[in-house]
C-alpha positions in Angstrom: 111.9 169.3 12.9 112.3 167.1 9.9 114.5 168.5 7.1 112.5 169.1 3.9 113.7 169.6 0.4 112.5 170.8 -3.0 112.7 169.1 -6.4 112.0 171.3 -9.4 111.0 169.2 -12.4 111.4 171.3 -15.5 111.2 170.7 -19.3 109.2 171.6 -22.3 105.4 171.3 -22.2 104.4 167.7 -22.6 107.9 166.4 -21.9 106.7 164.2 -19.0 107.1 166.6 -16.0 103.7 165.9 -14.5 104.0 162.1 -15.0 107.4 162.2 -13.3 106.2 164.4 -10.4 103.3 162.0 -9.8 105.6 158.9 -9.9 108.1 160.7 -7.6 105.4 161.7 -5.1 104.1 158.1 -5.1 107.6 156.6 -4.5 108.3 159.1 -1.7 105.0 158.2 -0.1 106.1 154.5 0.1 109.0 155.8 2.1 106.7 157.7 4.5 107.5 161.1 2.9 104.4 163.2 2.1 105.5 165.7 -0.5 103.4 168.6 -1.7 103.2 168.8 -5.5 103.1 172.4 -6.7 101.7 172.0 -10.2 102.0 175.2 -12.3 98.6 174.8 -14.1 96.8 174.4 -10.8 98.5 177.3 -9.1 98.1 179.5 -12.2 94.3 179.1 -11.8 94.7 180.9 -8.4 97.5 183.3 -9.0 96.7 184.4 -12.6 93.2 183.1 -13.4 93.2 184.8 -16.8 96.9 184.3 -17.9 98.4 186.0 -20.8 101.8 184.5 -20.4 103.8 187.7 -20.8 107.4 187.8 -19.4 106.3 190.1 -16.6 103.4 187.8 -15.6 105.6 184.7 -15.7 108.1 186.4 -13.5 105.5 187.3 -10.9 104.0 183.8 -11.1 107.2 181.9 -10.7 108.3 184.3 -7.8 105.0 183.4 -6.1 105.4 179.7 -6.8 109.0 179.7 -5.5 107.8 181.6 -2.4 105.1 179.1 -1.6 107.6 176.3 -2.1 110.1 177.9 0.2 107.5 178.5 2.9 106.5 174.8 2.8 110.1 173.6 2.9 110.8 176.0 5.8 107.9 174.3 7.6 109.2 170.8 7.0 107.1 169.9 4.0 109.0 168.4 1.0 108.0 170.0 -2.3 107.9 168.9 -5.9 107.6 171.7 -8.3 106.0 170.6 -11.5 106.6 173.6 -13.7 108.2 174.4 -17.1 109.6 177.7 -15.7 111.0 178.5 -19.2 113.6 181.0 -17.9 116.6 179.7 -15.9 116.3 182.8 -13.7 112.9 181.5 -12.3 114.4 178.2 -11.2 117.7 179.8 -10.1 115.7 182.2 -7.8 114.0 179.2 -6.2 117.4 177.4 -5.8 118.8 180.5 -4.1 115.9 180.7 -1.6 115.7 177.0 -0.9 118.9 175.5 0.4 117.9 171.8 0.0 117.1 172.0 -3.7 117.3 169.6 -6.7 116.7 170.6 -10.3 115.6 167.8 -12.6 115.5 168.5 -16.3 113.2 166.3 -18.3 114.9 166.3 -21.7 112.5 165.4 -24.5 112.6 166.4 -28.2 110.1 169.0 -29.3 108.7 166.7 -31.9 107.8 164.1 -29.2 106.3 166.8 -27.0 104.2 168.0 -29.9 103.1 164.4 -30.6 102.0 163.9 -27.0 100.3 167.4 -26.6 97.7 166.2 -24.2 96.6 169.7 -23.4 96.5 170.8 -27.0 98.9 173.7 -26.5 101.1 173.0 -29.5 98.0 172.6 -31.7 96.7 176.0 -30.5 100.1 177.5 -31.2 100.2 176.1 -34.7 96.7 177.4 -35.3 97.7 180.9 -34.1 95.5 180.7 -31.0 98.6 180.7 -28.6 101.7 182.7 -29.2 103.9 182.1 -26.1 104.4 178.4 -25.9 107.9 177.7 -24.4 110.2 175.9 -26.8 107.9 176.7 -29.7 107.4 180.5 -29.9 108.8 181.5 -26.6 112.3 180.7 -25.3 112.9 177.7 -23.1 116.3 177.8 -21.3 117.3 174.4 -20.2 119.3 174.2 -17.0 123.0 174.6 -17.5 123.9 172.3 -14.6 120.8 170.3 -13.5 121.2 168.0 -10.7 119.7 165.2 -12.8 118.7 164.8 -16.5 115.8 162.5 -17.3 115.2 161.3 -20.9 111.5 162.1 -21.2 111.1 160.2 -24.4 113.0 157.0 -23.4 112.9 156.6 -19.6 109.9 155.3 -17.7 108.5 157.6 -15.0 109.1 155.0 -12.3 112.8 154.6 -13.3 113.2 158.4 -13.5 111.6 158.8 -10.1 113.9 156.2 -8.6 116.9 158.1 -10.0 115.5 161.3 -8.4 115.3 159.5 -5.1 118.9 158.3 -5.5 119.9 161.9 -6.0 118.1 163.0 -2.9 119.8 160.2 -0.9 123.2 161.2 -2.4 122.7 164.8 -1.3 121.6 163.5 2.1 118.2 165.2 1.8 116.6 161.8 2.2 117.6 158.8 4.2 118.8 155.6 2.4 116.6 152.6 3.1 118.0 149.3 4.2 
């Protein structure tokens, strides 16, 4: 059985997580690695179709997300988590349950995330229509010891994805190419 791994890409909303996850999946595919991207917005439509984003709901959601990731990894499917997971405990729980795990922190200033705001979440928060946006009204706990830090405002997605692959090779989760 092939040995799979999980990469959790975390950071503030609009920091560049999804862009990095997409670039990473594409670069892995060129190496013959078909990774499953577990994107939080997509999974939330299934697990919590009418989300209210309470702490309890987030805890249940990220437990479920980590469980799905662990099952996939246990069955030989590499996983890329594309999820803010605003509390360290959510990501730490996944790390504890998945032995071959890499946490990537997309560090991007809040002002830049707000400028990008493709989904309009910061705009809704400023208008009072949202009250639990991580890093704005709700806490976002950056990783204390991420495996890799990516500069979301200065690094290209392809360059960042290459660095994630280098980290996977360094940890021997992925074979080096000739």
